[in-house]
N, C-alpha and C positions, 0 to 999 in steps of 0.2 A: 464479756458482759456475761459469760458463761459460765466462770468461775465463782461470779456472785451470786447467780441463780441457783447452781446447784448447794451452795453455803447456806443460803436460806431456807431451802429445802429442807435440808436437815435441821437448820435451827427452830423452823417453823415447828415441823414435826414432834420434833421433841417438847419444845412448849405447849403444844395443845393434846397430845397423845403420851400415857403411860410408855415404858420401857415392853411391859409386853402386848401393846397395841400390834397385830398381826396383818400387815398389808395385803397390797393385791398377791404379789410371787410371793409372798410367807405363806399365805392360804393355799395356792397354786400347790409348791413345794410340799406342804404337808399332806395335800390330796395324791401327789403322788408316791410320795412315802407310804401313805395307807394302803396303796394295791400295789406295788412293785414287791416282787419277791427276789430273794438270792436266786443267782440264776437265771432270772428272763432273757428273751432278746426282745429289745424293746428300740422303739423306730421313735424319733423327733423328728417329727412331721414340721419342715416349716423354720428348721431349727437356726438358720439366720448366722451370725456370727458368736452367740455367746455373751457378748455384753450387757446385754440389756436382763438375761435373766439366768442366774447361773442355779444350779441346784447339785446335790454332792449326794454319795451315800458313802456307809461305813465299808466298811468292809464285810461286814456279816448279810448284809442286805445288797451291795452293787450286785443290779444286774448283768449277765454272764458276757454282754455286748450291749453297747448304744450306740444306734446306728444314723445317723442323721440326715436329711435329704433337704434339700433347697434348690433354687432355680438357679442361683447366685454361685460366686467361690466365694463367699463369704465361712462357710462353715471349713475353710482351711486352719483357720484361727479357733477354731471353736473347742473349748476344752473342757465342754460338758461331753461330747462324745468321742466316740474309739473309731470311726469309720463314718467318712462320708458320701454320699451320690448324690450328683447332681442331675434333676429330672422334676418335672413338673408331678403334684402332685394327684392332678388328674389319669397320670399314666405310668405308676410306679413300677421300677426296676426289678419285683420281686414275685416270687412263686405265690403260689393261695398258700392261706394260712402258714405265715412265716414269723408270724410276730405274736408275742406273749401281751405285751400292752404298747399304745403309741399315744403319743403327748402332741400336743399341738397347743403353743402359746403365741394368742393376738398374732392368727394367720387368718383366721375363719370370716375375718373381715373385708380382708381382699379378695376373697375369691370370686370370681365371675362367673364359677359355673361351680358353684359348692354341691350337687347333687353327684355329679363325677366322682368329684372329690372324697366324698363321705363315704362312696361306692368304693372307692379306690381302696382308703383305708379300713373297710369293713374285710377287703376282698383278703388282706395280707395279714390280717388277724387270725389268729389260734382258733377255734372252737375253745369260750368260755374267756375269750382275751377282751380287753376294755379297751376304750377309746377315752383319752382327758384332753378337755378342752378349756382354756381360759381366752373369752374374747369379750367386746365392749358390747354395752347395751345402746342400738341404736337410739333410743330415745332419751338417752343421757344426757343432760345442757354441754357436756365437750363436743360429743358424737353428730346433737343436731347442731354444732357452731363446725364442729368439721365438715359435714356435708354439705353444708352452706358456702363454706369458703373453696378460691382455688388451692391446689397441691403447694404450686410455690410460696404462699402464705405459709403451711404446715413447714414446709420445707424453713425461712426464715425463723420461724418462731419458734420449733422446736430446735435451731442451730444457736437460737437467744438462749434459750433454758441447758443447751448443753449439750444435746443428742446429738451423735453421729448422723450425718446425712444418709449416711449409707443402711442405716435403720428404720428410713420412713420411704414409706410404699403409697402410692395411692392406694383409697378405700372404697369401698363398694358398700357394703352392707347388707349383703344377701344372704345373711345368715344369723342375723344377729337380732332377733327378741329369742323368749324363750319358748313362744309357739313356733317359731322358724327353726329352732336348734331341735326343737323335740322332732318334728317332723324331719327334720334331715337326717336323725339319729334312724327315724323308725324305718324311712322311704329305703336306709341301707342294710335294714334289716337288725339293727341294733336293739336291744332293751334298754328302756333309760333306769340308771338305778338311781340316780340324783342329780336335781338339776336346782341348783342354788343362784341366788341373785345379790350382791352385795356391794354396797356403797364403799368407798377404801377412804384415804386423805386427800384434800386436792392439790394436790402434785401441782397440778398444772397454774393453779390460781399464785405458785408461792414466787411470786414477782414484788407482792406486799402484805402485809401483817393483816389489813381491810377486809383484802379478797379472801386471803387467805381461809381470815375468821368466820367471811362468809360460806364458805368451802365445807368449813366442820360445821355450821347451824346445819347446813342441805345434808351433811353424811348424818347429821344424829337422829336427824326428822325423819329421815328415808330408811333407815335401819328400824327406827321403832318402831313406826306402822308396817304393817304388814300390806296392808290396803296400798300402799307406795313401793311396793317390791318393784312395779314397773320401770319407775323412774333411778332403780340403783344401776350402778355404774356396771357391774360385770356382770358376767353370764359364766358359771363354772357346772361343768354336765360331765356326769361319768354316765358311759353305754357298754353294754356288753352282751358279745355276738355268742347268740345258743349254742348249747351244744356243753361238751365234755363235762 
């Protein structure tokens, strides 16, 4: 059934959205490219296998080196990075002020001690360095459902829609509201430069046209009215370490 789910997701996105529509990973990639400079030393925190999110740089912008960190051996096959370290994000094996930029995609929702991790990420940034994070909002219908259902259901459902089981981890959502994310940045000594909330295409509902259409209606309503931003699925934050 997995191939059918993947095919429907593509088909339904093409039916309901124009080719210019920027999805979740497109928008995060745009932000990464906005802040990365040629010659930077970059950290991909919780990089995983790279199967879900690929980013690429042209020769004129590419960082000097991209180092991935993860608690598993998955980064061995990650084509985004140049080198990998196996480590807890709360105890990074790097000296203070090592990196110019750090990114983290869909990791914050899994952190049981987010304060410790944010402090470590801030520690290894150079003055003027930035931390870029993409993570889901805990009050979205997908994350609320996720929090109420056992992990074995997540594994079964994601296998059904074609996601590799190695890319599915338990979620705790201890960093997953705009206010909480801001507090974590500030508590680690980082100044928030931008904090965006946006809805994207409803790929979790791509098993049928009616459910996908309902998700599209939700996306258009919550993106249109700023009063509903707290119900949008994605949180995208950029924080800067003072100095330089």
